[in-house]
All heavy atoms as TSV, in Angstrom:
chain	resi	resn	atom	element	x	y	z
A	1	MET	N	N	72.232	106.076	90.815
A	1	MET	CA	C	73.475	105.737	90.154
A	1	MET	C	C	73.208	105.543	88.665
A	1	MET	O	O	72.294	104.845	88.273
A	1	MET	CB	C	74.057	104.474	90.780
A	1	MET	CG	C	75.449	104.166	90.327
A	1	MET	SD	S	76.137	102.765	91.214
A	1	MET	CE	C	77.210	103.645	92.310
A	2	ASN	N	N	74.001	106.204	87.832
A	2	ASN	CA	C	73.874	106.082	86.378
A	2	ASN	C	C	74.422	104.744	85.902
A	2	ASN	O	O	75.559	104.415	86.197
A	2	ASN	CB	C	74.660	107.193	85.684
A	2	ASN	CG	C	74.066	108.556	85.876
A	2	ASN	OD1	O	72.863	108.718	85.822
A	2	ASN	ND2	N	74.911	109.542	86.111
A	3	PRO	N	N	73.639	103.952	85.145
A	3	PRO	CA	C	74.198	102.738	84.547
A	3	PRO	C	C	75.034	103.122	83.327
A	3	PRO	O	O	74.551	103.828	82.450
A	3	PRO	CB	C	72.957	101.941	84.152
A	3	PRO	CG	C	71.906	102.970	83.934
A	3	PRO	CD	C	72.226	104.110	84.866
A	4	ILE	N	N	76.282	102.702	83.288
A	4	ILE	CA	C	77.182	103.093	82.215
A	4	ILE	C	C	77.835	101.860	81.615
A	4	ILE	O	O	78.384	101.040	82.333
A	4	ILE	CB	C	78.286	104.030	82.724
A	4	ILE	CG1	C	77.669	105.266	83.367
A	4	ILE	CG2	C	79.214	104.448	81.601
A	4	ILE	CD1	C	78.676	106.116	84.088
A	5	SER	N	N	77.807	101.782	80.304
A	5	SER	CA	C	78.517	100.734	79.598
A	5	SER	C	C	79.825	101.332	79.086
A	5	SER	O	O	79.811	102.343	78.380
A	5	SER	CB	C	77.685	100.232	78.422
A	5	SER	OG	O	78.473	99.426	77.578
A	6	SER	N	N	80.945	100.722	79.426
A	6	SER	CA	C	82.237	101.250	78.992
A	6	SER	C	C	82.373	101.221	77.469
A	6	SER	O	O	83.070	102.042	76.889
A	6	SER	CB	C	83.377	100.481	79.646
A	6	SER	OG	O	83.336	99.118	79.297
A	7	LYS	N	N	81.672	100.304	76.813
A	7	LYS	CA	C	81.739	100.206	75.359
A	7	LYS	C	C	80.965	101.325	74.659
A	7	LYS	O	O	81.235	101.662	73.519
A	7	LYS	CB	C	81.216	98.857	74.902
A	7	LYS	CG	C	82.114	97.696	75.333
A	7	LYS	CD	C	81.568	96.403	74.823
A	7	LYS	CE	C	82.266	95.158	75.203
A	7	LYS	NZ	N	83.443	95.088	75.897
A	8	LYS	N	N	79.984	101.914	75.346
A	8	LYS	CA	C	79.180	102.991	74.767
A	8	LYS	C	C	79.562	104.361	75.328
A	8	LYS	O	O	78.852	105.336	75.113
A	8	LYS	CB	C	77.702	102.728	75.038
A	8	LYS	CG	C	77.185	101.485	74.345
A	8	LYS	CD	C	75.727	101.294	74.596
A	8	LYS	CE	C	75.218	100.045	73.899
A	8	LYS	NZ	N	73.788	99.856	74.107
A	9	LEU	N	N	80.682	104.434	76.014
A	9	LEU	CA	C	81.097	105.670	76.664
A	9	LEU	C	C	81.528	106.752	75.672
A	9	LEU	O	O	81.186	107.923	75.833
A	9	LEU	CB	C	82.234	105.350	77.635
A	9	LEU	CG	C	82.589	106.382	78.683
A	9	LEU	CD1	C	81.388	106.758	79.524
A	9	LEU	CD2	C	83.677	105.824	79.581
A	10	LEU	N	N	82.242	106.368	74.636
A	10	LEU	CA	C	82.739	107.330	73.655
A	10	LEU	C	C	81.575	108.049	72.974
A	10	LEU	O	O	80.615	107.415	72.531
A	10	LEU	CB	C	83.603	106.621	72.607
A	10	LEU	CG	C	84.315	107.513	71.604
A	10	LEU	CD1	C	85.284	108.464	72.298
A	10	LEU	CD2	C	85.039	106.673	70.578
A	11	HIS	N	N	81.638	109.366	72.914
A	11	HIS	CA	C	80.633	110.250	72.313
A	11	HIS	C	C	79.332	110.308	73.112
A	11	HIS	O	O	78.338	110.844	72.614
A	11	HIS	CB	C	80.331	109.884	70.857
A	11	HIS	CG	C	81.537	109.869	69.986
A	11	HIS	ND1	N	82.320	110.987	69.763
A	11	HIS	CD2	C	82.137	108.877	69.304
A	11	HIS	CE1	C	83.318	110.681	68.980
A	11	HIS	NE2	N	83.251	109.394	68.686
A	12	SER	N	N	79.329	109.773	74.334
A	12	SER	CA	C	78.125	109.895	75.156
A	12	SER	C	C	78.008	111.331	75.663
A	12	SER	O	O	78.986	112.067	75.747
A	12	SER	CB	C	78.151	108.903	76.315
A	12	SER	OG	O	79.247	109.141	77.175
A	13	LYS	N	N	76.780	111.739	75.980
A	13	LYS	CA	C	76.488	113.114	76.384
A	13	LYS	C	C	76.148	113.147	77.867
A	13	LYS	O	O	75.478	112.246	78.372
A	13	LYS	CB	C	75.340	113.658	75.550
A	13	LYS	CG	C	75.690	113.748	74.086
A	13	LYS	CD	C	74.490	114.162	73.268
A	13	LYS	CE	C	74.892	114.407	71.847
A	13	LYS	NZ	N	74.653	113.334	70.953
A	14	TRP	N	N	76.597	114.233	78.537
A	14	TRP	CA	C	76.415	114.367	79.976
A	14	TRP	C	C	76.037	115.793	80.339
A	14	TRP	O	O	76.443	116.741	79.679
A	14	TRP	CB	C	77.695	113.967	80.710
A	14	TRP	CG	C	78.007	112.535	80.476
A	14	TRP	CD1	C	78.749	111.998	79.447
A	14	TRP	CD2	C	77.529	111.437	81.217
A	14	TRP	NE1	N	78.760	110.635	79.530
A	14	TRP	CE2	C	78.017	110.255	80.612
A	14	TRP	CE3	C	76.731	111.311	82.348
A	14	TRP	CZ2	C	77.732	108.987	81.101
A	14	TRP	CZ3	C	76.456	110.057	82.843
A	14	TRP	CH2	C	76.951	108.909	82.222
A	15	THR	N	N	75.271	115.931	81.421
A	15	THR	CA	C	74.885	117.235	81.946
A	15	THR	C	C	75.413	117.349	83.371
A	15	THR	O	O	75.193	116.445	84.190
A	15	THR	CB	C	73.349	117.396	81.960
A	15	THR	OG1	O	72.870	117.261	80.621
A	15	THR	CG2	C	72.931	118.735	82.527
A	16	ALA	N	N	76.097	118.455	83.646
A	16	ALA	CA	C	76.592	118.712	85.003
A	16	ALA	C	C	75.418	119.133	85.877
A	16	ALA	O	O	74.623	119.998	85.500
A	16	ALA	CB	C	77.645	119.803	84.984
A	17	VAL	N	N	75.304	118.529	87.059
A	17	VAL	CA	C	74.239	118.886	87.993
A	17	VAL	C	C	74.472	120.295	88.536
A	17	VAL	O	O	73.527	121.072	88.684
A	17	VAL	CB	C	74.149	117.850	89.137
A	17	VAL	CG1	C	73.172	118.294	90.205
A	17	VAL	CG2	C	73.754	116.489	88.579
A	18	LYS	N	N	75.731	120.631	88.807
A	18	LYS	CA	C	76.098	121.961	89.311
A	18	LYS	C	C	77.080	122.595	88.316
A	18	LYS	O	O	78.295	122.493	88.482
A	18	LYS	CB	C	76.732	121.843	90.695
A	18	LYS	CG	C	75.796	121.252	91.725
A	18	LYS	CD	C	76.475	121.024	93.039
A	18	LYS	CE	C	75.525	120.303	93.978
A	18	LYS	NZ	N	76.184	119.798	95.161
A	19	PRO	N	N	76.549	123.250	87.276
A	19	PRO	CA	C	77.423	123.835	86.246
A	19	PRO	C	C	78.361	124.901	86.815
A	19	PRO	O	O	77.994	125.638	87.715
A	19	PRO	CB	C	76.444	124.473	85.260
A	19	PRO	CG	C	75.128	123.858	85.539
A	19	PRO	CD	C	75.148	123.456	86.982
A	20	GLU	N	N	79.570	124.942	86.266
A	20	GLU	CA	C	80.544	125.961	86.617
A	20	GLU	C	C	80.971	126.671	85.348
A	20	GLU	O	O	81.134	126.031	84.300
A	20	GLU	CB	C	81.759	125.329	87.292
A	20	GLU	CG	C	81.442	124.696	88.636
A	20	GLU	CD	C	82.658	124.052	89.281
A	20	GLU	OE1	O	83.789	124.314	88.843
A	20	GLU	OE2	O	82.459	123.281	90.225
A	21	ASN	N	N	81.176	127.973	85.419
A	21	ASN	CA	C	81.604	128.776	84.269
A	21	ASN	C	C	80.682	128.603	83.062
A	21	ASN	O	O	81.139	128.546	81.919
A	21	ASN	CB	C	83.045	128.438	83.869
A	21	ASN	CG	C	84.016	128.652	84.999
A	21	ASN	OD1	O	83.877	129.597	85.769
A	21	ASN	ND2	N	84.983	127.776	85.124
A	22	LYS	N	N	79.391	128.479	83.313
A	22	LYS	CA	C	78.378	128.307	82.264
A	22	LYS	C	C	78.582	127.044	81.441
A	22	LYS	O	O	78.072	126.924	80.336
A	22	LYS	CB	C	78.320	129.536	81.361
A	22	LYS	CG	C	77.919	130.799	82.100
A	22	LYS	CD	C	77.836	131.961	81.154
A	22	LYS	CE	C	77.470	133.213	81.919
A	22	LYS	NZ	N	77.419	134.384	81.058
A	23	GLU	N	N	79.346	126.093	81.968
A	23	GLU	CA	C	79.560	124.812	81.294
A	23	GLU	C	C	78.603	123.787	81.895
A	23	GLU	O	O	78.787	123.349	83.020
A	23	GLU	CB	C	81.009	124.351	81.457
A	23	GLU	CG	C	82.001	125.262	80.792
A	23	GLU	CD	C	83.435	124.858	81.053
A	23	GLU	OE1	O	83.702	124.154	82.044
A	23	GLU	OE2	O	84.292	125.253	80.259
A	24	LYS	N	N	77.595	123.448	81.143
A	24	LYS	CA	C	76.571	122.519	81.628
A	24	LYS	C	C	76.564	121.218	80.839
A	24	LYS	O	O	76.396	120.150	81.408
A	24	LYS	CB	C	75.206	123.198	81.534
A	24	LYS	CG	C	74.073	122.353	82.055
A	24	LYS	CD	C	72.766	123.108	82.035
A	24	LYS	CE	C	71.667	122.244	82.612
A	24	LYS	NZ	N	70.399	122.956	82.698
A	25	HIS	N	N	76.747	121.300	79.529
A	25	HIS	CA	C	76.676	120.122	78.671
A	25	HIS	C	C	78.066	119.695	78.218
A	25	HIS	O	O	78.887	120.523	77.832
A	25	HIS	CB	C	75.790	120.414	77.459
A	25	HIS	CG	C	74.381	120.700	77.844
A	25	HIS	ND1	N	73.797	121.905	77.598
A	25	HIS	CD2	C	73.455	119.946	78.478
A	25	HIS	CE1	C	72.546	121.879	78.059
A	25	HIS	NE2	N	72.326	120.702	78.608
A	26	PHE	N	N	78.284	118.368	78.257
A	26	PHE	CA	C	79.590	117.797	77.954
A	26	PHE	C	C	79.425	116.557	77.087
A	26	PHE	O	O	78.356	115.944	77.066
A	26	PHE	CB	C	80.308	117.386	79.251
A	26	PHE	CG	C	80.590	118.540	80.167
A	26	PHE	CD1	C	79.631	119.015	81.034
A	26	PHE	CD2	C	81.834	119.142	80.158
A	26	PHE	CE1	C	79.896	120.079	81.884
A	26	PHE	CE2	C	82.115	120.208	80.997
A	26	PHE	CZ	C	81.142	120.674	81.859
A	27	THR	N	N	80.498	116.185	76.418
A	27	THR	CA	C	80.539	114.940	75.663
A	27	THR	C	C	81.885	114.264	75.912
A	27	THR	O	O	82.883	114.945	76.159
A	27	THR	CB	C	80.293	115.177	74.153
A	27	THR	OG1	O	80.190	113.924	73.498
A	27	THR	CG2	C	81.379	115.995	73.526
A	28	ILE	N	N	81.900	112.950	75.863
A	28	ILE	CA	C	83.146	112.190	76.019
A	28	ILE	C	C	83.786	112.112	74.635
A	28	ILE	O	O	83.193	111.577	73.701
A	28	ILE	CB	C	82.884	110.769	76.567
A	28	ILE	CG1	C	82.164	110.821	77.918
A	28	ILE	CG2	C	84.186	109.984	76.657
A	28	ILE	CD1	C	82.963	111.415	79.048
A	29	THR	N	N	84.997	112.658	74.509
A	29	THR	CA	C	85.654	112.721	73.204
A	29	THR	C	C	86.739	111.667	73.017
A	29	THR	O	O	87.151	111.403	71.896
A	29	THR	CB	C	86.280	114.104	72.979
A	29	THR	OG1	O	87.192	114.369	74.036
A	29	THR	CG2	C	85.216	115.183	72.918
A	30	GLU	N	N	87.208	111.078	74.120
A	30	GLU	CA	C	88.265	110.071	74.008
A	30	GLU	C	C	88.175	109.120	75.198
A	30	GLU	O	O	87.943	109.539	76.328
A	30	GLU	CB	C	89.623	110.767	74.014
A	30	GLU	CG	C	90.793	109.866	73.745
A	30	GLU	CD	C	92.097	110.650	73.701
A	30	GLU	OE1	O	92.082	111.840	73.360
A	30	GLU	OE2	O	93.129	110.035	74.023
A	31	VAL	N	N	88.346	107.842	74.922
A	31	VAL	CA	C	88.358	106.815	75.973
A	31	VAL	C	C	89.598	105.967	75.778
A	31	VAL	O	O	89.864	105.497	74.670
A	31	VAL	CB	C	87.093	105.924	75.914
A	31	VAL	CG1	C	87.129	104.867	77.002
A	31	VAL	CG2	C	85.824	106.754	76.011
A	32	GLU	N	N	90.351	105.785	76.850
A	32	GLU	CA	C	91.571	104.972	76.786
A	32	GLU	C	C	91.338	103.666	77.544
A	32	GLU	O	O	90.868	103.678	78.680
A	32	GLU	CB	C	92.737	105.728	77.419
A	32	GLU	CG	C	94.051	105.005	77.307
A	32	GLU	CD	C	95.190	105.798	77.928
A	32	GLU	OE1	O	95.083	107.022	78.038
A	32	GLU	OE2	O	96.178	105.156	78.317
A	33	PHE	N	N	91.661	102.547	76.871
A	33	PHE	CA	C	91.492	101.224	77.456
A	33	PHE	C	C	92.859	100.604	77.733
A	33	PHE	O	O	93.822	100.883	77.022
A	33	PHE	CB	C	90.731	100.299	76.497
A	33	PHE	CG	C	89.308	100.714	76.251
A	33	PHE	CD1	C	88.978	101.530	75.179
A	33	PHE	CD2	C	88.295	100.277	77.084
A	33	PHE	CE1	C	87.676	101.906	74.939
A	33	PHE	CE2	C	86.978	100.640	76.852
A	33	PHE	CZ	C	86.676	101.459	75.776
A	34	ASP	N	N	92.918	99.714	78.741
A	34	ASP	CA	C	94.156	98.963	78.978
A	34	ASP	C	C	94.097	97.657	78.192
A	34	ASP	O	O	93.163	97.421	77.418
A	34	ASP	CB	C	94.401	98.741	80.478
A	34	ASP	CG	C	93.350	97.851	81.135
A	34	ASP	OD1	O	92.524	97.236	80.421
A	34	ASP	OD2	O	93.348	97.755	82.366
A	35	GLU	N	N	95.092	96.802	78.382
A	35	GLU	CA	C	95.164	95.551	77.618
A	35	GLU	C	C	94.031	94.576	77.945
A	35	GLU	O	O	93.730	93.678	77.167
A	35	GLU	CB	C	96.524	94.856	77.812
A	35	GLU	CG	C	96.845	94.479	79.238
A	35	GLU	CD	C	97.443	95.619	80.057
A	35	GLU	OE1	O	97.789	96.665	79.507
A	35	GLU	OE2	O	97.536	95.447	81.280
A	36	ASP	N	N	93.358	94.764	79.090
A	36	ASP	CA	C	92.229	93.917	79.473
A	36	ASP	C	C	90.883	94.523	79.071
A	36	ASP	O	O	89.832	94.081	79.542
A	36	ASP	CB	C	92.246	93.677	80.982
A	36	ASP	CG	C	93.481	92.928	81.430
A	36	ASP	OD1	O	93.946	92.047	80.672
A	36	ASP	OD2	O	93.995	93.223	82.528
A	37	GLU	N	N	90.933	95.572	78.222
A	37	GLU	CA	C	89.731	96.265	77.758
A	37	GLU	C	C	88.977	96.969	78.891
A	37	GLU	O	O	87.771	97.181	78.798
A	37	GLU	CB	C	88.792	95.316	77.005
A	37	GLU	CG	C	89.371	94.794	75.712
A	37	GLU	CD	C	89.675	95.893	74.698
A	37	GLU	OE1	O	88.862	96.802	74.523
A	37	GLU	OE2	O	90.763	95.822	74.092
A	38	MET	N	N	89.700	97.340	79.943
A	38	MET	CA	C	89.120	98.120	81.029
A	38	MET	C	C	89.415	99.594	80.756
A	38	MET	O	O	90.495	99.936	80.272
A	38	MET	CB	C	89.720	97.718	82.381
A	38	MET	CG	C	89.474	96.260	82.740
A	38	MET	SD	S	87.742	95.853	82.968
A	38	MET	CE	C	87.392	96.718	84.457
A	39	VAL	N	N	88.464	100.471	81.078
A	39	VAL	CA	C	88.659	101.899	80.849
A	39	VAL	C	C	89.703	102.427	81.827
A	39	VAL	O	O	89.621	102.208	83.029
A	39	VAL	CB	C	87.333	102.668	81.023
A	39	VAL	CG1	C	87.558	104.165	80.875
A	39	VAL	CG2	C	86.307	102.180	80.027
A	40	VAL	N	N	90.708	103.120	81.281
A	40	VAL	CA	C	91.760	103.720	82.096
A	40	VAL	C	C	91.424	105.181	82.364
A	40	VAL	O	O	91.490	105.642	83.500
A	40	VAL	CB	C	93.133	103.612	81.385
A	40	VAL	CG1	C	94.208	104.326	82.175
A	40	VAL	CG2	C	93.499	102.157	81.168
A	41	SER	N	N	91.061	105.914	81.315
A	41	SER	CA	C	90.711	107.318	81.479
A	41	SER	C	C	89.799	107.777	80.350
A	41	SER	O	O	89.690	107.118	79.315
A	41	SER	CB	C	91.961	108.192	81.521
A	41	SER	OG	O	92.602	108.170	80.267
A	42	CYS	N	N	89.149	108.916	80.580
A	42	CYS	CA	C	88.259	109.515	79.588
A	42	CYS	C	C	88.594	110.990	79.469
A	42	CYS	O	O	88.965	111.628	80.451
A	42	CYS	CB	C	86.804	109.425	80.031
A	42	CYS	SG	S	86.193	107.782	80.226
A	43	THR	N	N	88.412	111.519	78.273
A	43	THR	CA	C	88.525	112.953	78.069
A	43	THR	C	C	87.126	113.485	77.824
A	43	THR	O	O	86.399	112.977	76.971
A	43	THR	CB	C	89.427	113.273	76.863
A	43	THR	OG1	O	90.709	112.691	77.093
A	43	THR	CG2	C	89.577	114.772	76.677
A	44	MET	N	N	86.762	114.498	78.600
A	44	MET	CA	C	85.446	115.103	78.511
A	44	MET	C	C	85.610	116.523	77.989
A	44	MET	O	O	86.559	117.212	78.364
A	44	MET	CB	C	84.807	115.106	79.900
A	44	MET	CG	C	83.402	115.617	79.946
A	44	MET	SD	S	82.690	115.416	81.590
A	44	MET	CE	C	81.650	114.004	81.292
A	45	GLU	N	N	84.708	116.944	77.100
A	45	GLU	CA	C	84.790	118.282	76.516
A	45	GLU	C	C	83.494	119.043	76.750
A	45	GLU	O	O	82.403	118.516	76.503
A	45	GLU	CB	C	85.057	118.173	75.019
A	45	GLU	CG	C	85.204	119.506	74.325
A	45	GLU	CD	C	85.477	119.349	72.849
A	45	GLU	OE1	O	86.598	118.933	72.514
A	45	GLU	OE2	O	84.567	119.625	72.043
A	46	ALA	N	N	83.623	120.283	77.196
A	46	ALA	CA	C	82.467	121.159	77.366
A	46	ALA	C	C	81.997	121.622	75.991
A	46	ALA	O	O	82.807	121.987	75.140
A	46	ALA	CB	C	82.838	122.364	78.223
A	47	ILE	N	N	80.706	121.605	75.772
A	47	ILE	CA	C	80.154	121.961	74.467
A	47	ILE	C	C	80.334	123.453	74.179
A	47	ILE	O	O	80.754	123.824	73.087
A	47	ILE	CB	C	78.657	121.578	74.392
A	47	ILE	CG1	C	78.485	120.072	74.548
A	47	ILE	CG2	C	78.028	122.065	73.089
A	47	ILE	CD1	C	79.243	119.232	73.555
A	48	MET	N	N	80.073	124.314	75.144
A	48	MET	CA	C	80.138	125.765	74.915
A	48	MET	C	C	81.561	126.284	74.772
A	48	MET	O	O	81.866	127.031	73.851
A	48	MET	CB	C	79.431	126.515	76.050
A	48	MET	CG	C	77.942	126.313	76.081
A	48	MET	SD	S	77.095	127.047	74.682
A	48	MET	CE	C	77.205	128.757	75.102
A	49	SER	N	N	82.446	125.899	75.682
A	49	SER	CA	C	83.793	126.475	75.710
A	49	SER	C	C	84.843	125.625	75.002
A	49	SER	O	O	85.959	126.083	74.789
A	49	SER	CB	C	84.232	126.696	77.160
A	49	SER	OG	O	84.400	125.447	77.807
A	50	LYS	N	N	84.511	124.385	74.701
A	50	LYS	CA	C	85.444	123.423	74.089
A	50	LYS	C	C	86.607	123.062	75.009
A	50	LYS	O	O	87.600	122.499	74.575
A	50	LYS	CB	C	85.987	123.932	72.747
A	50	LYS	CG	C	84.926	124.227	71.731
A	50	LYS	CD	C	84.194	122.989	71.326
A	50	LYS	CE	C	83.187	123.310	70.227
A	50	LYS	NZ	N	82.189	122.301	70.083
A	51	ARG	N	N	86.494	123.383	76.296
A	51	ARG	CA	C	87.531	123.023	77.267
A	51	ARG	C	C	87.483	121.513	77.491
A	51	ARG	O	O	86.423	120.926	77.677
A	51	ARG	CB	C	87.285	123.763	78.593
A	51	ARG	CG	C	88.298	123.454	79.667
A	51	ARG	CD	C	88.008	124.253	80.931
A	51	ARG	NE	N	86.781	123.834	81.588
A	51	ARG	CZ	C	86.714	122.880	82.523
A	51	ARG	NH1	N	87.792	122.248	82.905
A	51	ARG	NH2	N	85.559	122.574	83.078
A	52	SER	N	N	88.646	120.879	77.467
A	52	SER	CA	C	88.744	119.427	77.675
A	52	SER	C	C	89.482	119.132	78.968
A	52	SER	O	O	90.366	119.891	79.373
A	52	SER	CB	C	89.500	118.775	76.520
A	52	SER	OG	O	88.783	118.886	75.333
A	53	PHE	N	N	89.103	118.023	79.592
A	53	PHE	CA	C	89.780	117.583	80.812
A	53	PHE	C	C	89.602	116.086	80.974
A	53	PHE	O	O	88.686	115.490	80.409
A	53	PHE	CB	C	89.248	118.338	82.041
A	53	PHE	CG	C	87.757	118.217	82.249
A	53	PHE	CD1	C	87.237	117.245	83.076
A	53	PHE	CD2	C	86.878	119.078	81.601
A	53	PHE	CE1	C	85.867	117.121	83.260
A	53	PHE	CE2	C	85.511	118.975	81.787
A	53	PHE	CZ	C	85.007	117.992	82.618
A	54	LEU	N	N	90.515	115.482	81.728
A	54	LEU	CA	C	90.425	114.052	82.026
A	54	LEU	C	C	89.472	113.839	83.183
A	54	LEU	O	O	89.414	114.648	84.114
A	54	LEU	CB	C	91.797	113.494	82.389
A	54	LEU	CG	C	92.812	113.416	81.249
A	54	LEU	CD1	C	94.160	112.947	81.782
A	54	LEU	CD2	C	92.335	112.490	80.163
A	55	ILE	N	N	88.748	112.737	83.132
A	55	ILE	CA	C	87.825	112.386	84.213
A	55	ILE	C	C	87.876	110.875	84.407
A	55	ILE	O	O	88.047	110.123	83.452
A	55	ILE	CB	C	86.385	112.866	83.895
A	55	ILE	CG1	C	85.463	112.617	85.083
A	55	ILE	CG2	C	85.855	112.219	82.639
A	55	ILE	CD1	C	84.113	113.303	84.969
A	56	GLN	N	N	87.762	110.440	85.637
A	56	GLN	CA	C	87.634	109.021	85.923
A	56	GLN	C	C	86.206	108.623	85.545
A	56	GLN	O	O	85.245	109.222	86.033
A	56	GLN	CB	C	87.890	108.740	87.409
A	56	GLN	CG	C	89.297	109.038	87.845
A	56	GLN	CD	C	90.288	108.110	87.173
A	56	GLN	OE1	O	90.022	106.939	86.974
A	56	GLN	NE2	N	91.429	108.665	86.806
A	57	TRP	N	N	86.055	107.647	84.688
A	57	TRP	CA	C	84.732	107.329	84.157
A	57	TRP	C	C	83.751	106.886	85.229
A	57	TRP	O	O	82.549	107.080	85.097
A	57	TRP	CB	C	84.832	106.305	83.031
A	57	TRP	CG	C	85.034	104.889	83.441
A	57	TRP	CD1	C	86.195	104.289	83.789
A	57	TRP	CD2	C	84.031	103.881	83.544
A	57	TRP	NE1	N	86.001	102.980	84.087
A	57	TRP	CE2	C	84.662	102.690	83.949
A	57	TRP	CE3	C	82.666	103.861	83.326
A	57	TRP	CZ2	C	83.966	101.518	84.153
A	57	TRP	CZ3	C	81.979	102.684	83.516
A	57	TRP	CH2	C	82.627	101.524	83.931
A	58	LYS	N	N	84.242	106.361	86.340
A	58	LYS	CA	C	83.337	105.937	87.415
A	58	LYS	C	C	82.708	107.118	88.139
A	58	LYS	O	O	81.677	106.967	88.774
A	58	LYS	CB	C	84.072	105.022	88.387
A	58	LYS	CG	C	84.402	103.696	87.729
A	58	LYS	CD	C	84.944	102.682	88.678
A	58	LYS	CE	C	85.211	101.408	87.905
A	58	LYS	NZ	N	85.478	100.287	88.734
A	59	GLN	N	N	83.294	108.320	88.000
A	59	GLN	CA	C	82.683	109.516	88.575
A	59	GLN	C	C	81.350	109.822	87.894
A	59	GLN	O	O	80.476	110.447	88.495
A	59	GLN	CB	C	83.607	110.729	88.420
A	59	GLN	CG	C	84.832	110.681	89.288
A	59	GLN	CD	C	85.733	111.886	89.048
A	59	GLN	OE1	O	85.660	112.544	88.013
A	59	GLN	NE2	N	86.579	112.161	90.008
A	60	LEU	N	N	81.188	109.384	86.669
A	60	LEU	CA	C	79.953	109.630	85.934
A	60	LEU	C	C	78.765	108.873	86.527
A	60	LEU	O	O	77.618	109.203	86.240
A	60	LEU	CB	C	80.137	109.261	84.464
A	60	LEU	CG	C	81.172	110.087	83.705
A	60	LEU	CD1	C	81.409	109.478	82.331
A	60	LEU	CD2	C	80.750	111.527	83.601
A	61	LYS	N	N	79.035	107.887	87.346
A	61	LYS	CA	C	77.959	107.131	87.994
A	61	LYS	C	C	77.284	107.923	89.110
A	61	LYS	O	O	76.186	107.583	89.527
A	61	LYS	CB	C	78.500	105.817	88.565
A	61	LYS	CG	C	78.908	104.831	87.502
A	61	LYS	CD	C	79.357	103.530	88.119
A	61	LYS	CE	C	79.733	102.520	87.058
A	61	LYS	NZ	N	80.062	101.216	87.632
A	62	ASP	N	N	77.931	108.979	89.595
A	62	ASP	CA	C	77.416	109.786	90.701
A	62	ASP	C	C	76.353	110.751	90.184
A	62	ASP	O	O	76.667	111.738	89.522
A	62	ASP	CB	C	78.561	110.548	91.368
A	62	ASP	CG	C	78.117	111.322	92.586
A	62	ASP	OD1	O	76.915	111.290	92.930
A	62	ASP	OD2	O	78.978	111.972	93.204
A	63	THR	N	N	75.085	110.489	90.490
A	63	THR	CA	C	73.986	111.331	90.017
A	63	THR	C	C	73.940	112.680	90.729
A	63	THR	O	O	73.164	113.545	90.332
A	63	THR	CB	C	72.632	110.612	90.178
A	63	THR	OG1	O	72.471	110.208	91.534
A	63	THR	CG2	C	72.542	109.419	89.249
A	64	ASN	N	N	74.734	112.872	91.763
A	64	ASN	CA	C	74.834	114.187	92.405
A	64	ASN	C	C	75.748	115.115	91.612
A	64	ASN	O	O	75.760	116.323	91.851
A	64	ASN	CB	C	75.361	114.056	93.842
A	64	ASN	CG	C	74.376	113.332	94.727
A	64	ASN	OD1	O	73.175	113.552	94.638
A	64	ASN	ND2	N	74.875	112.449	95.561
A	65	GLN	N	N	76.534	114.553	90.681
A	65	GLN	CA	C	77.438	115.350	89.861
A	65	GLN	C	C	77.048	115.354	88.385
A	65	GLN	O	O	77.170	116.376	87.723
A	65	GLN	CB	C	78.872	114.816	89.967
A	65	GLN	CG	C	79.493	115.003	91.314
A	65	GLN	CD	C	80.938	114.508	91.319
A	65	GLN	OE1	O	81.352	113.735	90.446
A	65	GLN	NE2	N	81.697	114.963	92.278
A	66	TRP	N	N	76.612	114.206	87.864
A	66	TRP	CA	C	76.372	114.049	86.430
A	66	TRP	C	C	75.037	113.388	86.141
A	66	TRP	O	O	74.651	112.449	86.816
A	66	TRP	CB	C	77.482	113.203	85.790
A	66	TRP	CG	C	78.825	113.817	85.924
A	66	TRP	CD1	C	79.802	113.460	86.806
A	66	TRP	CD2	C	79.335	114.921	85.183
A	66	TRP	NE1	N	80.896	114.266	86.650
A	66	TRP	CE2	C	80.643	115.170	85.660
A	66	TRP	CE3	C	78.834	115.707	84.160
A	66	TRP	CZ2	C	81.439	116.196	85.143
A	66	TRP	CZ3	C	79.631	116.721	83.650
A	66	TRP	CH2	C	80.912	116.949	84.138
A	67	LEU	N	N	74.375	113.867	85.084
A	67	LEU	CA	C	73.165	113.233	84.560
A	67	LEU	C	C	73.470	112.782	83.134
A	67	LEU	O	O	74.102	113.511	82.370
A	67	LEU	CB	C	72.000	114.217	84.542
A	67	LEU	CG	C	71.568	114.764	85.885
A	67	LEU	CD1	C	70.497	115.830	85.685
A	67	LEU	CD2	C	71.066	113.649	86.789
A	68	GLN	N	N	73.015	111.595	82.792
A	68	GLN	CA	C	73.267	111.059	81.466
A	68	GLN	C	C	72.350	111.773	80.464
A	68	GLN	O	O	71.173	111.986	80.717
A	68	GLN	CB	C	72.999	109.565	81.463
A	68	GLN	CG	C	73.752	108.826	80.415
A	68	GLN	CD	C	73.723	107.321	80.666
A	68	GLN	OE1	O	72.951	106.828	81.456
A	68	GLN	NE2	N	74.583	106.613	79.992
A	69	GLY	N	N	72.928	112.169	79.337
A	69	GLY	CA	C	72.184	112.911	78.314
A	69	GLY	C	C	72.250	114.405	78.595
A	69	GLY	O	O	72.850	114.852	79.558
A	70	TRP	N	N	71.620	115.200	77.699
A	70	TRP	CA	C	71.587	116.648	77.881
A	70	TRP	C	C	70.202	117.021	78.396
A	70	TRP	O	O	69.215	116.813	77.731
A	70	TRP	CB	C	71.885	117.370	76.578
A	70	TRP	CG	C	73.316	117.243	76.151
A	70	TRP	CD1	C	74.366	116.859	76.929
A	70	TRP	CD2	C	73.859	117.499	74.870
A	70	TRP	NE1	N	75.520	116.868	76.214
A	70	TRP	CE2	C	75.252	117.268	74.939
A	70	TRP	CE3	C	73.315	117.930	73.674
A	70	TRP	CZ2	C	76.086	117.436	73.856
A	70	TRP	CZ3	C	74.161	118.093	72.593
A	70	TRP	CH2	C	75.523	117.864	72.682
A	71	LYS	N	N	70.188	117.561	79.574
A	71	LYS	CA	C	68.920	117.935	80.230
A	71	LYS	C	C	68.766	119.442	80.275
A	71	LYS	O	O	69.692	120.168	80.372
A	71	LYS	CB	C	68.882	117.399	81.661
A	71	LYS	CG	C	69.265	115.954	81.805
A	71	LYS	CD	C	68.172	115.033	81.408
A	71	LYS	CE	C	68.579	113.600	81.715
A	71	LYS	NZ	N	68.319	112.645	80.807
């Protein structure tokens, strides 16, 4: 399980364990917080294609899907 700090999530780098469409490396470009400073959603962007999508930040804890940093 990846240890993740919600405060350091913005601009963090991630590697997909099973890349699709040649998209392997990603960065978090936007983090939305609620009034209690809890993360509501994140926007992740593929480095190669610049495709962006929303992701639940807790999915990043799954080491079968994501590795922290660019590997």
